[in-house]
C-alpha positions in Angstrom: 174.2 29.5 3.0 171.7 31.1 5.3 174.2 33.8 6.0 174.6 34.5 2.3 170.8 34.9 1.8 170.5 37.2 4.7 173.4 39.3 3.4 171.8 39.5 -0.1 168.4 40.6 1.3 170.1 43.2 3.4 171.9 44.6 0.4 168.6 44.7 -1.6 166.8 46.5 1.2 169.7 48.9 1.6 169.8 49.7 -2.0 166.0 50.2 -2.1 166.2 52.4 0.9 169.0 54.4 -0.6 167.0 54.8 -3.9 164.0 56.0 -1.9 166.1 58.5 0.0 167.7 59.7 -3.2 164.3 60.1 -4.8 162.9 61.9 -1.7 165.9 64.2 -1.7 165.5 65.0 -5.3 161.9 65.8 -4.7 162.8 68.1 -1.8 165.6 69.7 -3.9 163.2 70.3 -6.8 160.7 71.9 -4.5 163.4 74.0 -3.0 164.4 75.1 -6.5 160.8 75.8 -7.3 160.5 77.9 -4.2 163.7 79.6 -5.0 162.5 80.5 -8.5 159.1 81.6 -7.2 160.8 83.8 -4.6 163.2 85.2 -7.2 160.2 85.9 -9.5 158.3 87.6 -6.8 161.3 89.7 -5.8 162.2 90.6 -9.4 158.6 91.6 -10.3 158.1 93.7 -7.2 157.6 97.4 -7.9 159.8 98.4 -5.1 163.5 97.8 -4.9 164.5 94.8 -2.6 168.1 94.4 -1.5 169.5 91.9 1.0 172.8 92.4 2.8 174.8 90.2 5.2 175.9 91.2 8.7 178.9 93.0 7.2 176.8 95.2 5.0 177.7 93.4 1.8 174.9 93.1 -0.8 173.7 89.5 -1.3 170.8 90.0 -3.7 169.5 92.9 -5.8 166.2 92.7 -7.7 165.2 94.2 -11.1 163.4 97.3 -9.5 166.6 98.1 -7.6 168.5 98.0 -10.9 165.9 100.5 -12.3 165.9 102.7 -9.3 169.7 102.9 -8.7 171.1 102.3 -12.2 173.4 99.5 -11.1 173.0 96.0 -12.5 173.0 93.0 -10.1 176.3 91.8 -11.5 177.9 95.2 -10.8 176.6 95.7 -7.3 176.4 92.2 -5.6 179.3 91.7 -3.2 179.8 95.5 -2.7 179.0 97.3 0.5 175.6 98.7 0.5 176.9 102.2 1.6 177.8 102.8 -2.1 174.1 103.6 -2.5 174.1 106.1 0.3 175.0 109.7 0.6 178.0 110.7 2.5 176.2 111.4 5.8 174.5 107.9 5.9 177.7 106.1 4.7 179.6 107.0 7.9 176.8 105.7 10.2 175.6 102.6 8.3 178.2 100.1 9.6 178.0 101.5 13.1 174.2 100.9 13.1 174.7 97.2 12.2 177.5 96.6 14.8 175.4 98.3 17.5 172.4 96.1 16.7 174.4 92.9 16.6 175.9 93.6 20.1 172.9 95.1 21.9 170.0 93.7 19.8 168.5 97.2 20.2 167.1 98.3 16.9 167.4 101.9 15.8 166.6 101.6 12.1 165.6 97.9 11.8 161.9 97.3 11.7 161.0 100.9 10.9 160.7 103.0 7.8 162.4 106.3 7.2 163.0 108.8 4.4 166.5 109.7 3.2 168.6 110.6 0.2 170.1 107.8 -1.9 172.8 108.0 -4.6 172.4 106.6 -8.1 175.2 105.1 -10.2 175.7 108.5 -12.0 176.2 110.2 -8.6 172.9 112.0 -8.5 170.9 112.0 -5.3 167.2 111.3 -5.0 164.7 110.8 -2.2 163.7 107.3 -1.1 161.7 105.6 1.6 163.7 102.8 3.3 162.3 100.0 5.3 164.8 97.6 6.8 164.0 94.1 8.2 166.0 91.2 9.7 165.8 87.6 8.4 167.4 85.2 11.0 169.0 82.1 9.6 170.5 79.3 11.7 174.0 80.5 11.6 173.6 84.1 10.6 171.2 86.9 9.8 170.3 88.6 6.6 169.0 92.2 6.4 166.3 92.9 3.8 165.9 96.5 2.5 162.7 97.6 0.8 163.3 100.8 -1.2 160.5 103.1 -2.6 161.6 105.8 -5.1 160.0 109.0 -3.7 161.0 111.3 -6.6 157.6 111.6 -8.2 155.8 111.8 -4.9 158.1 114.5 -3.6 157.6 116.5 -6.8 153.8 116.2 -6.3 154.1 117.2 -2.7 156.2 120.2 -3.6 153.8 121.2 -6.3 150.8 120.9 -3.9 152.7 122.9 -1.3 153.5 125.6 -3.9 149.9 125.6 -5.1 148.7 125.9 -1.6 151.1 128.8 -0.9 150.1 130.5 -4.1 146.4 130.0 -3.3 146.8 131.3 0.2 148.8 134.3 -1.1 146.2 135.0 -3.7 143.3 134.8 -1.3 145.2 137.0 1.1 146.0 139.6 -1.5 142.8 139.8 -3.6 140.9 143.0 -3.1 138.0 141.4 -1.4 136.9 138.3 0.5 136.9 134.7 -0.8 134.4 132.3 0.8 132.8 128.9 0.8 129.4 128.4 2.3 126.9 125.5 2.4 124.4 125.6 -0.4 121.3 126.2 1.7 119.5 129.1 3.3 121.6 128.5 6.5 124.7 129.6 4.6 127.1 128.1 7.1 130.7 129.3 6.5 133.1 126.5 5.6 135.9 128.9 4.7 136.2 132.7 4.6 139.3 134.8 4.0 140.8 137.3 6.5 139.4 140.4 4.8 136.0 139.8 6.2 137.0 141.4 9.5 138.0 144.6 7.8 134.8 144.7 5.7 132.3 143.9 8.5 134.0 144.2 11.9 133.2 140.6 12.6 136.0 138.3 13.9 136.8 135.5 11.4 136.9 132.9 14.2 133.4 133.8 15.3 132.1 133.3 11.8 133.9 130.0 11.1 132.9 128.6 14.5 129.3 129.5 13.9 129.0 131.8 16.9 128.1 134.7 14.5 127.0 135.0 10.9 127.7 137.2 8.0 124.0 137.5 7.6 123.9 139.8 10.6 125.5 142.7 8.8 123.3 142.5 5.6 120.7 145.2 5.6 117.2 143.6 6.1 115.7 144.8 2.8 118.3 142.8 0.9 117.9 139.5 2.7 115.0 138.3 0.5 117.0 139.2 -2.7 119.9 137.0 -1.4 117.5 134.2 -0.6 115.9 134.2 -4.1 119.3 134.4 -5.7 120.7 131.4 -3.7 117.7 129.2 -4.4 117.9 130.0 -8.2 121.6 129.1 -8.2 120.9 125.8 -6.4 118.2 125.1 -9.0 120.1 126.2 -12.1 123.7 125.5 -11.1 124.7 128.8 -12.8 127.0 131.6 -11.7 125.3 134.5 -10.1 126.3 138.2 -9.5 124.5 140.5 -7.1 124.9 143.9 -5.3 123.6 144.8 -1.9 124.2 146.9 1.2 125.7 145.9 4.5 126.2 147.7 7.8 129.7 147.6 9.4 129.7 147.1 13.1 131.0 150.7 13.5 127.8 151.9 11.8 129.1 152.6 8.3 126.8 151.6 5.4 128.7 149.9 2.6 127.8 148.6 -0.9 129.2 145.2 -1.8 129.4 143.1 -5.0 129.1 139.3 -4.6 129.7 136.7 -7.2 129.6 132.9 -6.8 129.2 129.5 -8.3 127.6 126.2 -7.3 130.1 123.5 -6.4 129.4 119.8 -5.5 131.4 116.6 -4.9 128.3 114.4 -5.0 127.6 114.2 -1.3 128.2 117.8 -0.3 127.2 121.0 -2.0 128.7 124.5 -1.5 128.7 128.0 -2.9 132.2 129.3 -3.7 132.6 133.0 -4.4 134.0 136.4 -3.7 132.8 139.7 -2.1 134.2 143.1 -3.1 133.6 146.5 -1.5 132.1 148.8 -4.2 131.1 151.7 -2.0 133.5 154.1 -3.8 132.2 153.0 -7.2 128.6 153.6 -6.0 129.6 157.1 -4.8 131.3 157.8 -8.2 128.3 156.5 -10.1 126.0 158.8 -8.0 128.3 161.7 -8.7 128.2 160.8 -12.4 124.4 160.6 -12.4 124.2 163.9 -10.6 126.6 165.5 -13.1 124.8 163.9 -16.0 121.5 165.3 -14.8 123.1 168.8 -14.5 124.7 168.4 -17.9 121.5 167.3 -19.5 119.6 170.1 -17.9 122.3 172.6 -19.1 122.2 171.0 -22.6 118.4 171.3 -22.6 118.7 174.9 -21.6 121.3 175.5 -24.3 119.1 173.9 -26.9 116.1 176.0 -25.7 118.3 179.1 -25.9 119.6 178.2 -29.3 116.0 177.5 -30.5 114.9 180.9 -29.3 118.0 182.6 -30.8 117.3 180.7 -34.0 113.8 181.9 -34.0 114.9 185.5 -33.4 117.5 185.3 -36.2 115.3 183.5 -38.6 112.5 186.0 -38.2 114.3 188.9 -39.8 116.2 186.6 -42.1 112.9 185.2 -43.3 111.8 188.7 -44.3 115.1 189.4 -46.0 115.0 186.0 -47.8 111.4 186.4 -49.0 111.5 190.1 -50.0 114.7 189.6 -51.9 113.0 186.9 -54.0 110.1 189.2 -54.5 112.4 192.1 -55.4 114.3 189.9 -57.8 111.1 189.5 -59.8 110.9 193.2 -60.4 112.8 195.1 -63.2 116.4 195.6 -62.0 119.5 196.9 -63.5 122.5 194.6 -64.0 124.4 196.0 -61.0 121.2 195.8 -58.9 120.8 192.2 -59.8 124.4 191.6 -58.8 123.7 193.1 -55.4 120.5 191.1 -55.0 122.4 187.9 -55.8 125.0 188.8 -53.3 122.4 189.4 -50.6 120.7 186.1 -51.4 124.0 184.2 -51.3 124.8 185.8 -47.9 121.4 185.0 -46.6 121.7 181.4 -47.7 125.1 181.1 -46.1 123.8 182.4 -42.8 120.8 180.0 -42.9 123.3 177.2 -43.6 125.4 178.2 -40.6 122.4 178.3 -38.3 121.2 174.9 -39.5 124.6 173.4 -39.1 125.1 174.5 -35.6 121.6 173.4 -34.5 122.1 170.0 -36.3 125.4 169.5 -34.3 123.6 170.3 -31.1 120.8 167.9 -31.8 123.1 165.2 -32.8 125.2 165.6 -29.7 122.0 165.2 -27.5 120.7 162.3 -29.7 117.7 164.5 -30.4 117.8 164.0 -34.2 114.9 161.9 -35.6 115.4 159.9 -38.7 112.8 158.9 -41.3 112.6 155.5 -42.8 111.0 155.9 -46.2 111.5 154.5 -49.7 113.7 156.6 -52.0 115.8 156.4 -55.1 119.5 156.6 -54.1 120.5 157.0 -57.7 118.2 160.0 -58.2 119.5 161.5 -54.9 123.1 161.2 -56.0 122.3 162.6 -59.5 120.5 165.6 -57.8 123.7 166.2 -55.7 125.8 166.1 -58.8 123.4 168.6 -60.5 123.4 170.8 -57.5 127.2 171.2 -57.5 127.9 171.0 -61.2 127.8 174.8 -61.7 130.3 175.3 -58.8 132.6 172.6 -60.3 132.3 174.1 -63.8 133.3 177.5 -62.5 136.5 176.0 -61.2 137.0 173.9 -64.4 136.5 170.7 -62.3 135.0 167.5 -63.6 132.2 166.1 -61.4 131.1 162.6 -62.1 128.9 159.8 -60.7 129.7 156.1 -61.2 126.7 154.1 -60.0 127.4 150.4 -60.0 125.0 148.2 -62.1 125.0 145.8 -59.2 123.6 148.4 -56.8 119.8 148.6 -56.4 118.1 151.9 -57.2 115.6 152.1 -54.3 116.4 151.9 -50.6 114.7 152.6 -47.2 116.2 155.4 -45.1 116.2 159.1 -44.5 117.0 160.7 -48.0 117.1 164.2 -46.5 119.9 163.3 -44.1 121.8 161.2 -46.6 121.7 164.1 -49.0 123.0 166.3 -46.2 126.0 163.9 -45.7 126.8 163.9 -49.4 126.4 167.6 -49.9 128.6 168.4 -47.0 131.4 166.2 -48.3 130.9 167.4 -51.9 131.0 171.0 -50.8 134.3 170.5 -49.1 135.7 168.6 -52.0 134.9 171.4 -54.5 136.2 174.0 -52.0 139.5 172.4 -51.5 140.1 171.2 -55.1 141.8 173.7 -57.5 142.1 171.4 -60.6 141.3 167.9 -61.6 138.1 166.1 -60.8 135.7 165.0 -58.1 133.8 161.6 -58.4 131.2 159.7 -56.5 131.4 155.9 -56.7 128.4 154.0 -55.4 128.5 150.2 -55.0 127.6 147.4 -52.8 130.2 146.4 -50.1 129.4 143.3 -48.0 125.6 143.9 -48.2 126.1 147.6 -47.4 125.9 150.7 -49.6 129.4 152.1 -50.0 129.8 155.7 -51.3 133.3 156.8 -52.1 133.7 160.5 -52.7 137.2 161.2 -54.2 138.8 164.5 -55.1 142.2 165.7 -56.5 142.4 168.5 -54.0 145.1 169.8 -51.6 144.8 166.7 -49.4 145.2 166.4 -45.6 148.4 165.8 -43.6 148.5 162.5 -41.6 148.8 164.5 -38.3 145.6 166.3 -39.0 143.6 163.5 -40.5 142.2 162.3 -37.2 140.9 165.8 -36.4 139.0 166.1 -39.6 135.7 165.1 -38.0 136.0 167.4 -34.9 133.5 170.3 -34.8 134.7 173.8 -35.8 138.0 172.3 -37.0 139.8 172.5 -40.3 143.4 171.3 -41.0 144.8 174.5 -39.8 143.9 178.1 -39.2 144.9 179.2 -42.6 142.3 176.9 -44.2 139.5 178.8 -42.6 141.0 182.2 -43.6 141.7 181.0 -47.2 138.7 178.8 -48.0 136.1 179.9 -45.4 133.6 177.7 -43.6 132.9 176.6 -40.0 134.4 173.2 -40.1 131.0 171.7 -39.2 130.3 169.8 -42.5 132.4 166.7 -41.8 131.3 166.6 -38.1 127.6 166.6 -39.1 128.4 163.9 -41.9 130.1 161.7 -39.3 127.4 162.1 -36.7 124.5 161.5 -39.2 126.3 158.4 -40.6 126.8 156.9 -37.2 123.1 157.8 -36.3 122.2 155.6 -39.3 124.4 152.7 -37.8 126.9 153.3 -40.6 130.5 154.5 -40.6 132.5 157.1 -42.4 136.3 157.0 -43.0 138.8 159.2 -44.8 142.1 158.6 -46.5 144.2 161.4 -48.0 147.7 162.4 -49.3 149.0 165.9 -49.4 148.8 167.5 -52.8 147.3 164.3 -54.3 143.7 164.2 -53.0 141.2 162.9 -50.4 138.7 160.1 -50.5 135.7 159.9 -48.0 134.2 156.4 -47.6 130.5 156.5 -46.4 129.2 153.0 -45.6 125.5 152.7 -44.8 123.5 149.6 -43.9 120.4 150.5 -46.0 117.6 148.0 -46.6 116.3 147.5 -50.1 113.3 149.7 -50.8 110.4 149.7 -53.4 109.8 152.0 -56.3 107.9 155.1 -55.3 106.6 157.2 -58.2 107.3 160.9 -57.9 104.6 163.5 -57.3 104.0 166.0 -60.1 103.2 169.3 -58.5 101.3 170.4 -61.5 98.8 167.6 -61.2 97.7 168.3 -57.6 94.1 169.3 -57.1 93.7 173.1 -57.5 92.9 174.8 -54.3 89.6 176.8 -54.1 89.9 180.4 -52.9 90.4 180.2 -49.2 89.9 182.6 -46.2 93.1 182.2 -44.2 94.0 183.4 -40.7 97.7 184.2 -40.5 99.1 184.6 -37.0 102.7 185.9 -36.4 104.1 188.6 -34.1 106.4 189.9 -36.8 104.5 192.3 -39.2 106.8 191.8 -42.2 106.4 188.1 -42.0 102.7 188.6 -42.3 103.3 191.0 -45.2 105.3 188.4 -47.0 102.6 185.7 -46.4 100.0 188.1 -47.8 102.0 188.7 -50.9 102.4 185.0 -51.5 98.8 183.9 -50.8 97.0 186.9 -52.3 98.9 186.2 -55.5 96.9 182.9 -55.6 93.6 184.7 -54.9 93.2 183.8 -51.2 91.9 186.1 -48.6 94.3 186.6 -45.7 93.5 188.1 -42.3 96.6 188.8 -40.3 96.9 188.9 -36.5 100.1 189.7 -34.4 99.3 187.8 -31.2 97.4 184.8 -30.0 94.6 186.7 -28.1 93.6 188.6 -31.3 93.7 185.4 -33.3 91.3 183.7 -30.9 88.8 186.6 -31.1 89.1 186.7 -34.8 88.5 182.9 -35.0 85.4 183.2 -32.9 83.8 185.9 -35.1 84.9 184.8 -38.6 84.8 181.5 -40.5 88.3 180.5 -41.7 89.2 177.7 -44.1 92.7 177.5 -42.7 94.9 178.9 -40.0 98.7 179.6 -40.3 100.1 179.8 -36.7 103.6 180.9 -35.6 104.6 178.7 -32.7 106.8 181.1 -30.8 105.0 184.3 -29.9 105.1 186.5 -26.7 102.3 186.4 -24.1 100.3 183.6 -25.8 102.3 181.3 -28.0 101.0 179.3 -30.9 100.7 176.0 -29.0 98.5 177.5 -26.3 96.5 179.5 -28.9 95.8 176.3 -30.9 94.7 174.5 -27.7 92.2 177.2 -26.9 90.9 177.2 -30.5 90.4 173.4 -30.4 88.6 173.6 -27.1 86.3 176.3 -28.5 85.5 174.1 -31.6 84.7 171.2 -29.3 82.3 173.2 -27.1 80.6 174.7 -30.2 80.5 171.3 -31.9 82.4 172.8 -34.9 84.4 170.9 -37.5 88.1 171.2 -36.8 89.8 173.8 -39.0 93.2 172.8 -40.5 96.0 174.6 -38.6 99.5 174.7 -39.9 102.5 175.7 -37.7 105.4 177.9 -38.7 108.6 176.1 -37.7 112.3 176.1 -38.4 112.4 172.4 -37.4 114.6 173.2 -34.5 113.3 171.0 -31.7 111.5 167.7 -32.1 109.8 168.4 -28.8 108.3 171.6 -30.3 107.0 169.7 -33.3 105.5 166.9 -31.0 103.8 169.6 -28.9 102.3 171.1 -32.0 100.8 167.6 -33.0 99.6 167.0 -29.4 97.4 170.2 -29.4 95.9 169.4 -32.8 98.0 171.1 -35.4 97.8 169.4 -38.8 101.2 170.1 -40.3 104.1 172.4 -40.6 105.3 175.2 -42.9 109.1 175.7 -42.7 110.9 178.9 -42.3 112.2 180.6 -44.4 109.1 180.7 -46.5 109.1 179.1 -49.9 106.0 179.9 -52.0 105.8 176.5 -53.7 106.3 174.7 -50.3 103.5 176.7 -48.7 101.1 176.0 -51.6 101.9 172.3 -51.5 101.6 172.0 -47.8 98.2 173.8 -47.7 96.9 171.6 -50.5 98.1 168.4 -48.7 96.4 169.4 -45.5 93.2 170.9 -47.1 92.6 167.7 -49.2 93.7 165.5 -46.3 96.6 164.1 -48.3 94.3 162.9 -51.1 96.4 164.0 -54.0 96.4 162.8 -57.6 99.8 161.2 -58.2 101.3 161.3 -61.7 103.1 158.0 -62.2 106.2 158.2 -64.3 109.5 156.5 -64.7 112.2 158.6 -66.2 114.3 155.5 -67.0 111.6 153.9 -69.2 109.8 156.9 -70.8 111.2 158.4 -73.9 111.3 162.2 -74.2 108.7 164.0 -76.4 110.0 165.0 -79.8 110.4 168.7 -80.1 112.1 171.2 -82.4 112.9 173.6 -79.6 116.6 173.9 -78.8 115.7 175.4 -75.4 112.3 175.1 -73.6 112.5 178.7 -72.3 109.1 178.6 -70.5 110.0 175.6 -68.3 113.6 176.8 -67.9 112.7 180.2 -66.6 110.0 178.7 -64.3 112.6 176.4 -62.9 115.5 178.8 -62.6 113.4 182.0 -61.9 116.2 184.3 -63.2 116.6 184.4 -67.0 119.9 186.4 -67.0 121.5 183.9 -64.7 120.0 181.0 -66.6 121.6 182.2 -69.9 125.0 182.4 -68.3 124.7 178.9 -66.9 123.6 177.4 -70.3 126.4 179.2 -72.0 129.1 177.9 -69.6 127.7 174.3 -69.9 127.7 174.3 -73.6 131.2 175.7 -73.9 132.5 173.1 -71.4 130.8 170.1 -73.1 131.9 171.3 -76.6 135.5 171.6 -75.5 135.3 168.1 -74.0 133.9 166.3 -77.1 134.9 168.4 -80.1 138.3 166.6 -80.3 137.1 163.3 -78.9 138.0 160.3 -81.2 135.6 157.5 -80.4 137.1 154.0 -80.3 136.2 150.7 -78.7 138.8 151.4 -75.9 137.3 154.8 -74.8 133.6 154.1 -75.0 133.3 153.9 -71.2 134.8 157.4 -71.0 132.5 158.6 -73.8 129.3 157.4 -72.0 130.5 158.9 -68.7 130.7 162.3 -70.4 127.4 161.7 -72.2 125.7 160.7 -68.9 127.0 164.0 -67.2 125.7 166.0 -70.1 122.2 164.3 -69.9 121.6 165.4 -66.4 122.7 169.0 -67.0 120.8 169.3 -70.3 117.6 168.0 -68.7 117.9 170.5 -65.8 118.7 173.4 -68.2 115.7 172.3 -70.5 118.0 171.9 -73.5 115.3 169.8 -75.2 117.0 168.9 -78.5 120.3 168.1 -76.9 118.6 165.9 -74.4 116.8 164.0 -77.1 120.1 163.4 -78.9 121.7 162.1 -75.7 118.8 159.6 -75.2 119.4 158.3 -78.7 123.1 158.0 -78.1 122.5 155.9 -74.9 120.4 153.4 -76.9 123.5 152.3 -78.8 125.5 151.4 -75.7 124.3 147.8 -75.7 124.9 146.4 -78.2 127.7 148.7 -79.0 127.5 150.3 -82.5 130.5 152.6 -83.1 129.4 153.7 -86.6 126.0 154.9 -85.3 127.6 156.5 -82.2 130.1 158.4 -84.4 127.2 159.8 -86.4 125.3 160.7 -83.3 128.3 162.4 -81.8 128.5 164.6 -84.9 124.8 165.4 -84.4 125.4 166.2 -80.8 128.2 168.7 -81.6 126.0 170.3 -84.3 123.1 170.7 -81.9 125.5 172.1 -79.2 126.7 174.7 -81.7 123.2 175.6 -82.7 122.2 176.0 -79.1 125.2 178.2 -78.5 124.3 180.4 -81.4 120.8 180.9 -79.8 122.3 181.7 -76.4 125.3 183.9 -77.3 123.1 186.8 -78.6 121.2 186.8 -75.3 124.4 187.4 -73.2 125.2 191.0 -72.1 127.3 192.7 -74.7 130.2 192.9 -72.3 130.1 189.1 -71.8 129.8 187.9 -75.3 132.8 185.7 -76.2 135.6 186.8 -78.6 137.5 184.4 -80.7 140.4 184.5 -78.3 141.3 186.4 -75.1 143.7 189.4 -75.3 146.5 189.5 -72.8 146.5 192.5 -70.6 149.7 194.5 -71.2 148.9 197.9 -69.9 151.0 198.8 -66.9 148.3 201.0 -65.5 145.7 198.2 -65.8 148.0 195.6 -64.3 148.8 198.0 -61.3 145.2 198.7 -60.7 144.2 195.0 -60.8 147.1 194.2 -58.4 145.8 196.9 -56.0 142.3 195.5 -56.1 143.7 192.0 -55.5 145.5 193.2 -52.4 142.4 194.9 -51.1 140.4 191.7 -51.6 143.0 189.8 -49.6 142.4 192.3 -46.8 138.6 191.8 -47.0 138.0 195.2 -48.8 135.7 195.4 -51.8 134.9 198.7 -53.5 132.1 198.6 -56.0 133.5 201.3 -58.3 136.9 199.5 -58.4 135.2 196.1 -59.0 133.2 197.6 -61.9 136.4 199.0 -63.5 138.0 195.5 -63.2 134.9 194.1 -65.0 135.4 196.8 -67.7 139.1 195.9 -68.2 138.3 192.2 -68.4 135.5 192.8 -70.9 137.7 195.0 -73.0 140.3 192.2 -73.2 137.7 189.5 -73.8 138.7 187.7 -70.6 135.2 186.3 -70.2 136.1 183.1 -68.4 138.0 185.0 -65.7 135.2 187.5 -65.5 132.6 184.7 -65.0 134.8 183.1 -62.3 135.5 186.4 -60.6 131.8 187.3 -60.4 131.0 183.8 -59.0 133.6 184.3 -56.3 132.4 187.8 -55.4 128.8 186.7 -55.3 129.8 184.1 -52.7 132.0 186.5 -50.8 135.0 184.3 -51.5 137.3 187.2 -51.6 140.6 185.2 -51.4 139.6 183.2 -54.4 138.7 186.4 -56.3 142.2 187.8 -55.4 143.8 184.6 -56.5 142.1 184.9 -59.9 143.3 188.4 -60.5 146.9 187.6 -59.4 147.1 184.8 -61.9 145.6 187.0 -64.6 148.5 189.6 -64.4 151.3 187.2 -63.4 
């Protein structure tokens, strides 16, 4: 019984112990499983690849990163030899490494890291860093490989290496020196490129070691400039550029250009920059400055020479111009008047040539001075149209102005120079246009005034278009022979436009026409009422001292001034003028600037000194000038001259200038506005008094009126007014208004004003009635003018065709002579007689116009067409 109890207790204890052991084992097993899972989690989440192999090189474990790196999955790779991940070189040596280690326990690769090429599943190789370690287990060893994919790092290292090579190559090959210095006045060199040795003679190792400094070679006078620049850069952190001189160790003085920028990494501050040798550039600049000074001196001498030549040419021309005008006022025969008109035309052409050449010279030297005054652009363009209307009508050309309603009327600028631009372009347009029309379109274009001058002329070839603005240039040599001219008009127009900060462009097609675009940045001006010369204060009778070294200039002045009742005392030199001034009281002095021995400037200075010493009131002194040099005009003002009288003399200009100076500019201004004032009613068809006063030559005036009336009658006699063509009608009427006003055709002008009143609102019935009235007045005016024409020029009902073989042969011979530049007066008169006998009045008028202007080629062309 006792034995049974003992046995039972033993069984219970054994079972309890067994249960405890099982429970403890399960706890150990669970912990081991947890450790295993933890280890697997760590291994699988590691960034680097982790591979374990046994002593035979077979893969035992393979984490997720390894799968990503090599492309093999764990199922595919576990159990295979690790050398499948190696390139061919490492495969041969891998097993040998393991066997050698197991035998000798001498590690070659175990316990160390190395870089080698691995192989992915797809066979591609890539760089890795491999670290191999040994894990000793009781009965065997495991080898653990840590793999780092080096692909990105190698790429970065290669890029850095390439960048460094590029940087070193760039620094080595730049035409200068690259540097880095400390951002302080010590300027310690951190880096400087090899070129410093060639530039200064200093050794680069001496500079970088601190034994010597770049500051040694900088010329002392530039050190303070470098110090100021450096401190400014440190303060502002902005880039700098500076030029200074250095002295090479061999004694050569060089100019260098240095540019740098402030750089900082927080703790340290540097200046990075470059230095370039610019000695050659400085030498070139010095040569350019010397050449420029010489060129400017030569240009000044040339201008001085041209000014003197101009004065010498203008002096005799002045007399020719003045005396021909005086002679024209005396009774002359028809042929004498023709000769007088020819002389006047030639004189004007010569004056125009001189002025154009001088303008080009002044513009080239930027010596042209521009005014900035208020003026009416619309009135200026209308004046230009009026000026060229007769020339256009002679060639049966239409000349129109289209002034946009959106374009202001008044602007600020230099109206004289703008007029010069327009007239130069218009003159060429009429010269090179045989048929069709010429128009000026004025409008606003992007806040600038745009003037488009379009013609239907011969056009310009594309190859010559770019040369059109060159001086003394036409499209080809035949142009100059056929049409004449110097080729300066477009050059002056371009230079003046650019001087006004504008631009001029041209577009053209051969045998179609040309359009010049003039764009000017004009500011809006204010209305300035015109001065009425008739309302100026009347001058009292004056005693005037006239000083000029040319006797016939003085004679012309005496004729002009004595006609007004003034007393004129003439002197031919400055010394006599001073003596006369001291002994006689003068109300005014007219002084030529350029005279031998004692010129007008010095003479005026002596007179002003005399007045000051004698406590006399300053006498007004006017200078004769051709407006050649601005310096000449400034000198005149400096010595006390009060104004200028231009050469050649113009009687009205002289009287106006004297009045302005004598009354100190206090003139009664007649305020008027042509746009708002209605014309006075009059029964006169032609206001002959005003017309002759304006045109100065009644015979010529009669011809002009006749040509205008015939032209406008032809244009409107068959015109059928409709709503569709009212714009064309008012354009024609607008043209006729300007011409009729300038020709003093009073009744016709009144009719045109009435017509314009029915433009807005449009009244076709009233306009049709007024058009009939317009044509009736035109016919009445023609009837008044025709009897005043010379008998030979009075119109027949129709021209008679020239059929005589003798007349045709003679006209052909004259045409040939004109082509050769020959003009015989008796032959020309016979041609006139033939044309008159056959009632070829239009050809006769055109022929006379061409001959008056010495346009012999055009005259020849007219005759050839007549007998063709």
